[in-house]
Every structure is written in C-alpha cells, then in structure tokens.
C-alpha positions in Angstrom: 0.1 -0.1 -0.1 2.9 2.5 1.0 4.9 1.8 -2.7 1.3 2.4 -4.6 1.0 5.4 -2.3 4.0 6.6 -3.3 3.5 6.1 -6.7 0.2 7.8 -6.8 1.6 10.7 -5.2 4.7 10.9 -7.5 2.3 10.8 -10.6 -0.1 13.7 -8.8 3.0 16.1 -8.5 4.4 15.2 -12.4 0.8 16.1 -13.6 0.8 19.3 -11.2 4.2 20.0 -12.9 3.0 19.5 -16.4 -0.1 22.0 -15.6 1.9 24.3 -14.4 4.0 23.8 -17.4 1.2 23.9 -19.9 -0.4 26.8 -18.2 2.7 29.0 -18.4 2.7 32.5 -20.7 5.6 33.0 -22.9 6.1 36.5 -23.3 9.0 37.6 -26.4 10.3 40.8 -25.8 12.4 42.5 -28.7 15.1 45.1 -27.2 18.4 46.7 -28.1 21.4 45.4 -27.2 22.4 48.5 -24.5 23.6 48.7 -21.2 20.4 49.2 -19.4 18.5 46.3 -21.1 21.1 44.0 -20.7 21.0 44.6 -16.8 17.1 44.3 -17.3 17.4 40.6 -19.2 19.9 39.8 -15.9 17.4 41.1 -13.4 14.6 39.6 -15.0 15.0 36.0 -13.8 13.7 37.4 -10.5 10.8 38.7 -12.1 10.1 35.1 -13.8 10.8 33.7 -10.0 8.0 35.9 -8.5 5.5 35.0 -11.8 5.9 31.1 -12.5 3.2 31.4 -14.6 5.4 33.5 -17.2 8.4 32.7 -19.2 10.3 35.8 -20.7 11.7 35.2 -24.6 14.5 37.4 -25.5 15.6 38.7 -28.5 18.4 41.5 -28.3 19.6 43.0 -31.3 22.0 45.8 -32.3 19.9 49.1 -32.6 19.3 49.6 -36.5 18.9 45.7 -37.2 16.2 46.0 -33.9 14.0 49.0 -35.4 13.9 47.3 -39.0 12.6 43.7 -37.2 10.1 45.8 -34.8 8.7 48.0 -37.9 8.3 44.6 -39.9 6.5 42.5 -37.8 4.3 45.3 -36.6 3.5 46.5 -39.7 2.9 43.4 -41.3 0.8 42.1 -38.2 2.7 38.8 -37.6 3.0 38.8 -34.2 6.1 37.7 -33.2 6.8 40.1 -30.2 4.5 40.6 -27.1 6.7 43.4 -25.9 8.8 46.0 -28.0 11.1 48.2 -27.2 10.6 51.6 -29.6 10.9 55.0 -28.4 9.7 58.7 -28.7 9.6 58.7 -32.5 7.2 55.1 -33.1 5.0 55.3 -29.9 2.7 58.3 -31.0 2.8 56.8 -35.0 2.1 53.5 -34.0 -0.8 54.8 -31.3 -2.0 56.5 -34.2 -2.2 53.6 -36.5 -3.9 51.0 -34.0 -0.8 49.1 -33.9 -0.4 49.4 -30.0 -1.9 48.4 -27.1 -3.2 51.6 -24.8 -2.3 51.2 -21.5 -4.7 51.5 -18.7 -5.7 50.2 -15.6 -1.9 50.1 -14.1 -1.2 48.9 -10.6 -2.1 51.8 -7.7 1.7 51.6 -6.7 3.2 52.2 -10.3 2.5 55.6 -9.5 2.1 57.4 -13.2 2.2 60.7 -11.7 5.9 59.8 -10.9 7.0 59.7 -14.4 8.4 62.9 -15.7 5.5 65.0 -17.8 7.7 65.4 -20.8 8.7 61.5 -21.1 5.1 60.9 -20.3 3.8 63.4 -23.6 6.1 62.0 -25.7 4.7 58.2 -25.4 1.5 59.1 -25.7 -1.2 59.9 -28.8 -4.4 62.3 -28.3 -3.7 62.0 -24.5 -3.8 58.0 -24.4 -0.2 56.4 -23.1 0.9 53.7 -25.5 4.3 53.0 -23.8 6.3 52.8 -20.4 9.4 54.8 -20.3 12.4 51.9 -19.3 14.9 54.9 -19.3 15.1 58.2 -21.1 18.0 60.8 -22.3 18.4 63.9 -23.7 22.4 64.3 -24.7 25.6 66.2 -23.5 29.3 66.6 -23.9 31.6 63.7 -22.0 35.0 64.6 -21.8 38.1 62.9 -19.9 39.2 65.5 -17.4 42.8 63.9 -17.1 43.8 64.3 -20.9 42.2 68.0 -21.2 44.1 68.7 -18.3 47.5 67.5 -19.7 46.5 69.5 -22.9 45.8 72.7 -20.9 42.2 72.8 -21.1 38.7 73.2 -19.5 35.7 72.1 -20.9 32.8 75.1 -20.6 29.6 74.5 -18.9 28.1 75.0 -22.2 30.8 74.5 -25.2 30.4 75.9 -28.7 31.5 73.5 -31.5 34.3 75.7 -32.3 36.0 75.0 -28.8 35.2 71.5 -29.4 37.1 71.4 -32.4 39.8 73.5 -30.8 40.2 70.6 -27.5 39.7 67.9 -30.0 42.8 69.0 -31.9 44.9 69.7 -29.2 43.7 66.1 -27.4 44.0 64.4 -30.6 47.4 61.5 -30.7 46.7 58.6 -32.3 50.3 57.5 -31.8 49.2 56.5 -28.6 45.7 55.5 -29.3 44.3 58.5 -28.2 41.4 60.3 -30.5 40.2 63.7 -30.0 37.0 63.1 -30.4 34.6 60.1 -30.6 30.9 60.7 -33.1 28.7 58.8 -34.1 29.2 57.0 -37.5 27.0 54.5 -38.0 24.1 55.1 -40.1 20.9 55.6 -39.6 18.1 58.0 -38.3 18.7 57.1 -35.0 22.3 56.9 -35.1 24.8 59.1 -37.0 21.7 61.3 -38.2 19.9 61.7 -34.1 23.4 63.9 -33.6 23.4 65.4 -37.1 20.4 66.8 -36.7 20.9 68.4 -33.4 24.2 70.2 -35.3 21.9 71.5 -37.9 19.9 72.6 -35.7 22.0 74.6 -33.5 23.6 76.0 -36.9 19.9 77.5 -37.8 18.8 74.9 -40.0 16.1 72.4 -40.6 14.8 68.9 -42.0 12.0 71.1 -44.0 10.5 74.4 -44.4 6.8 74.9 -43.3 5.7 74.0 -46.9 7.7 70.4 -46.5 10.6 71.3 -49.1 13.4 69.4 -48.0 16.4 71.9 -46.6 19.3 69.4 -46.9 21.3 71.6 -49.5 21.0 74.6 -47.4 24.0 76.2 -46.2 23.3 75.1 -42.6 23.4 71.9 -43.7 26.6 72.4 -45.8 27.9 74.4 -42.3 27.3 71.2 -39.6 28.0 68.5 -41.8 31.4 69.6 -42.6 32.5 70.2 -39.4 31.2 66.9 -38.3 32.8 65.4 -41.1 36.4 67.6 -40.9 35.7 66.5 -37.0 35.8 62.8 -37.4 38.6 62.5 -40.6 41.0 64.6 -38.2 40.3 63.7 -34.8 38.4 60.6 -34.7 39.2 56.9 -34.4 39.9 55.3 -37.7 36.9 53.6 -39.1 34.6 56.0 -37.7 31.8 55.2 -40.1 31.3 51.9 -38.7 30.9 53.7 -34.6 27.3 54.0 -32.8 26.8 54.2 -29.2 27.7 51.3 -27.9 31.1 51.0 -30.1 32.4 54.9 -29.0 31.3 54.1 -25.2 33.7 51.4 -25.4 36.3 53.6 -26.6 35.4 56.6 -23.9 35.4 53.9 -21.4 38.6 52.5 -22.0 40.7 56.3 -21.7 40.7 56.5 -26.1 38.9 59.3 -26.6 39.4 63.2 -25.3 35.5 64.3 -26.0 32.4 62.2 -26.4 29.1 64.1 -27.4 25.9 61.3 -26.7 23.4 60.4 -25.2 23.0 61.0 -21.2 22.1 57.5 -20.7 25.9 56.7 -20.9 26.9 58.5 -17.4 26.0 56.2 -15.4 28.0 53.3 -17.0 31.0 55.9 -17.0 30.9 56.9 -13.8 30.9 52.6 -12.9 34.1 51.9 -11.9 33.4 47.9 -12.9 32.9 48.8 -16.7 34.8 51.9 -17.3 38.8 52.5 -16.7 38.2 56.0 -17.0 35.3 56.4 -13.9 37.6 59.2 -11.9 38.2 61.0 -14.8 34.6 61.6 -16.6 33.4 65.6 -16.8 30.6 66.3 -18.6 28.7 69.8 -19.7 25.6 70.5 -21.9 26.0 69.4 -25.7 27.7 72.1 -28.1 26.2 75.0 -29.6 26.7 76.8 -32.9 24.8 80.3 -33.7 22.0 79.2 -32.0 21.1 76.9 -28.6 17.8 75.9 -30.2 17.9 72.4 -30.8 21.1 71.2 -29.4 20.1 68.2 -27.2 17.4 66.1 -28.3 14.6 64.1 -26.4 14.1 60.7 -26.2 13.2 57.6 -24.6 13.6 53.7 -24.9 10.1 52.3 -23.7 8.3 49.0 -23.8 5.1 48.7 -25.8 2.9 46.3 -26.5 1.6 45.6 -29.9 -1.8 44.6 -31.0 -0.9 41.4 -32.2 0.0 40.3 -29.2 -1.5 37.0 -27.6 0.2 37.8 -24.1 -1.2 41.1 -23.3 -2.1 40.6 -19.5 1.2 39.1 -18.7 3.4 41.4 -21.3 1.6 44.4 -19.4 2.6 42.7 -16.0 6.1 42.6 -16.9 6.3 45.7 -18.2 5.3 47.7 -14.9 7.5 45.5 -13.1 10.8 47.0 -15.7 9.9 50.5 -14.9 8.4 50.7 -11.5 10.0 52.2 -8.4 10.8 48.9 -6.8 13.1 48.3 -10.2 15.0 50.8 -10.1 15.7 50.5 -6.3 16.8 46.7 -7.3 19.3 48.0 -9.9 20.7 50.5 -7.4 21.3 47.7 -4.6 22.3 45.5 -7.9 24.6 47.5 -10.1 25.3 50.7 -8.2 22.8 54.0 -7.8 24.8 55.6 -10.6 24.0 52.7 -13.1 20.0 52.7 -13.0 17.8 53.6 -15.5 17.9 57.5 -15.1 15.4 60.4 -17.3 12.4 58.5 -16.2 11.1 59.4 -12.4 11.1 62.4 -10.6 11.6 60.0 -7.2 14.6 58.9 -8.6 16.5 62.4 -8.8 15.1 63.2 -5.3 16.6 59.5 -3.8 19.7 60.9 -1.7 21.3 57.5 -3.1 21.1 58.6 -6.4 22.0 62.2 -6.2 25.4 60.8 -4.2 26.2 58.7 -6.6 25.3 60.4 -9.8 26.7 64.0 -9.7 25.6 64.3 -13.6 22.2 63.9 -12.7 20.8 67.6 -12.1 22.6 67.9 -15.8 20.7 65.2 -17.4 17.4 66.5 -15.7 17.9 69.8 -17.1 18.9 68.6 -20.7 15.8 66.5 -20.5 13.5 69.3 -19.3 14.4 71.7 -21.4 14.3 69.9 -24.8 11.9 70.9 -26.8 10.5 68.7 -29.7 8.1 71.2 -30.8 10.7 73.8 -31.4 13.7 72.0 -32.5 14.9 75.1 -35.0 15.6 78.5 -34.4 13.4 78.7 -37.9 9.9 77.7 -37.7 8.9 74.1 -38.9 6.0 71.7 -39.3 7.1 68.8 -37.6 7.9 67.7 -34.0 11.2 66.0 -33.3 14.4 67.2 -32.0 16.8 64.7 -33.9 14.0 63.5 -36.1 10.9 64.3 -37.9 7.6 62.8 -36.2 6.2 61.4 -39.7 5.8 57.7 -41.0 8.3 58.4 -43.4 11.4 60.0 -41.6 12.5 56.0 -40.4 13.6 55.5 -44.3 14.3 59.2 -44.8 17.0 59.2 -42.1 18.5 56.0 -42.9 18.7 57.0 -46.4 20.1 60.4 -45.6 22.5 58.7 -43.0 24.0 56.3 -45.1 24.6 58.7 -47.5 26.4 61.1 -45.1 28.5 58.0 -43.6 29.9 57.5 -47.5 31.2 61.4 -47.3 32.3 60.4 -43.9 34.7 57.4 -45.3 35.6 59.2 -48.5 33.6 58.0 -50.9 31.9 61.9 -52.1 32.1 65.1 -50.9 29.8 67.0 -48.4 28.3 69.1 -51.3 27.7 66.1 -53.4 26.2 64.3 -50.4 23.9 66.9 -49.6 22.7 67.7 -53.1 22.2 64.0 -53.7 19.8 63.5 -50.6 18.1 67.0 -51.6 17.0 65.5 -54.5 16.0 62.2 -53.1 14.2 63.0 -50.0 12.3 66.0 -52.7 11.3 62.8 -54.8 10.2 60.7 -51.5 8.1 63.8 -50.0 6.3 64.2 -53.0 5.3 60.5 -53.7 4.0 60.4 -50.0 2.0 63.5 -51.3 3.1 66.1 -48.9 2.4 68.8 -48.5 -1.0 67.5 -46.9 -4.1 69.2 -47.5 
C-alpha cells in the first residue's frame, strides 16, 4: 500500500508540474543591446521567480536591426513580439495607427504621476499612453578630464562647436592610441542622424521648411555636416563610419577618446568603476551649440509597448510595469550601483539621496531632458515635431537614407556638397510621392 501511495503521489506531482508548465505564458521581448537592457535581462530572472506562470523569451538586437525587425513585424501584423522596445518617434505614430495597446489599469503602486511629464507626453497619442519608459535621455558632452588637463584645457559648462574642435585638435594623439573626439558615424536615423540633426539645429538649419520642402543642401546643413566630417576625419578614431553608441562608449570607457558627445544615458556606465577605466576622470557639459542653442540636445526614451497582435497582453503588461517601476530602480541600485539605475524617467529617482550621491551628472541630465523642446527644434519655424528626428512615418526611411549617404561622405566616397545635393534630390522625390504637403 505504501509503494502504491508513493506512486500515486509522484504521478500527481508530475501531473501538477505538467499543468503549471502548460499554463505558463510566454512573453517574447524585442529589445536593443544597450547596457541598461542587458541589466534588465539579467535581473528578469527575479520576475520569473515571482511569476512562475510567465516565461520570458528575449530577442536582443543591435539598434538598427531591432528597428527594422520590429517595424516589419508590427506593420505586417505577424505578431512575433509581445513587448517591443521603441521610442518617442514610433510610439505616437504606431499608437495613431492602432498598432499598440493603450496602457490602462496600471497598478496603484506604479505611480504614473511620478513619471516625468515630458516623457509621458512623448509616449502618448491624443492623450492616451501607449508605452512605459524604461529609460529616457537627452544628449550631452562627456570628456576625459585628465586628457584635457594634460593639454592645458578646460571645458566650459556650455561649449560651442568651435571650442570642441580646438580641444579635439589638441588632445588628438593617435600615436598613443588617443583620439580627440568620438562621434556617431554608423548610418541610421537613430544613429549618426541623431547627432547630425542636433548639429544642424544649432547652425540654424532644419529638415523641412513650412511647406515640407527639404532643406538638406542649405548653407546650415553644409556647415554642420562639413564640421561633423572634419572632426571625425581629422581627430576621430579610424573606421568612424562604423561606430555607433556602443562602440564609442567602449572607446571612451577605455580612455581612448578625449571628447564624446552622445546620450546622457551613457553617464551611469562611464561612472561605474566595474565598467569604465576612466570613472574617476569623467567630466560632463551641455551639448555644444553653434549660432543658436535651439535644438542642441535631443529628447528620447527607450520604452516598452505591447503590439495589438500579442496573444499575451496581460502578462506583457505585468512584465512592463515591473521593469519600469520604482522597485525595479531600487533593485538596480542595490545590484549594479546607484549610478547605473535607468535614468530620466521618474521624479523620485532624482529626489533619491542615494542617486544624488552616486550620480553627480544627475542635475545636468534632468535639466537637459526638461529643457529639450521637440515642438521647437529649430530657430526657424518647422511643420514637424522632434529634435533629432521628424515625427512623420516617412522619416524612418528618409533618415536612414540620408544617414547612409553622410556615412559615405565620412568614409571619403564623396564630398559633403555631393552628398547633400544627392539627398536633397532623393528626399524631395520621396516627399512628393508621399503626398506632401498634405491638404
């Protein structure tokens, strides 16, 4: 009888385990291979332990590849993903196309009012929230203070592009593996064009005039792109046209770059001694300006959203609220150090004494995020919103095409004048075909 009871008990246990396994909901997450997301993937084991009925399936891709994959998936309705990592460009457009699930009924302890208003607005369409911010960012100037001191230089709180050029020239020492400046060269609307667009803004330029006519061959574009390429070719690392955010972060963190102008979200990693060899020598300033400060720093959020095609919406939202919650930020602070918590999303993060003590860059980052104005990216009037992008569906292909052409000029395949003449023609054609100006 005892043996029979054991057999019955074991069988019941197996059946129970099988039932739990069968009941588990798989949530497939498409995300970018940035450092903060790698931490999220690592810590997600805790979410699965707390939610044994949910299995997380990760698809982690390089930024350009991720954007192409997610855009194709959602536009065709193939439904491969339950959570997508997208940003302030895609969310309003995709929400308006009814491709995303509106986020309603969030848990009371999520405290949506704690999320910065400018970030919530950027992830909404017609007053409805369609994504939760994992982290948010603007752009700023990072510099290696020891390299500047060695060259007898000091960085002002608000540098100009001319000052940056002079400093890069004096720091540049390729014979010893030190480069004056690192800038995004990898082509893509969210890669090299994010930086180039802000440069154009500060030279007084814009993507389109008020009637949607492209202005890519304007004097302002010529000056901004000319300086961008001169800086890279004279004072940047070799192969700059292949370097994006991650590659330049690695170069700066290893002491090979004097100046790096990029996303504020990099600050936590640069100050983390386990990740950065220059943690004690990182300085920061606002993003450079030229003839105007209009549009000198961008506004972006990497956020989590649920496609309408997901068959695991409830589980997906449960994961998203966990990954963007106050408690998740506390978890990262305890696990990775407070300088490394996801920045730019919550007021409570910037009021936290632990974060303020560990992150000297925090006030500057918050100021950059709160002062970036997507409605007025240029000193000239524009018909679009977006500082480092244009908030229309066509921009994803337009921005990438322009980025590829400028990367070609950076690699020496054509002159700046030839590159801008080419994209002026091709973008004009694209806009006409798309029906702009729209009635």
